[in-house]
Steps between C-alpha positions, in 0.01 A plus 500: 500500500619850423475793740257688275258203518464503880228768505278310253547179694399655833199681347349155443422490873245781448630714785682836475866468391770765471874517459653617829207707630157647431450875464179477701381230740367194313226267615611208715640246418767637267843412364814698437812362335854628449841378398713407798841426350677301235445132428776456242638171376879501494741296288871533435530804727235704319126551493360234270134594539351807670208470736319674783340398823149643533321539832123463483337653808144393580312727742181395680299625796483147642705185448346374175613153398263495203670793323843363593400166345375675185832680462700183568285298258551765231878480545489118506288484183757713318791293630639799690721402791446719805596544862265642759564661834293504819199729509562813703264751657569865417344679794530851354304392191273247675582250224657160465785461252605172335807516275584266215823509303540380142781509247437653157695588187590862430 
């Protein structure tokens, strides 16, 4: 998957999606995504293939396993390998955040 395809993929969940942030508060649940560093493949002391890590941040007002499962199923169906991190509560926003990380091509 290429970086410029991430938005279209996430829109299939039918919830608000934006790169990095929203200009005004979206309805809940919502997703933001951003690049979080390089995921290059190296060979013979050089970059053989360029890639990026992308963090997908799912925000909900309650722990919502159904939307997490929808996101995970979408990634699984596309053969996208991902890591996920524990859900955290953001007290200042009164929202839960679940982060997934995927690798994509530049």
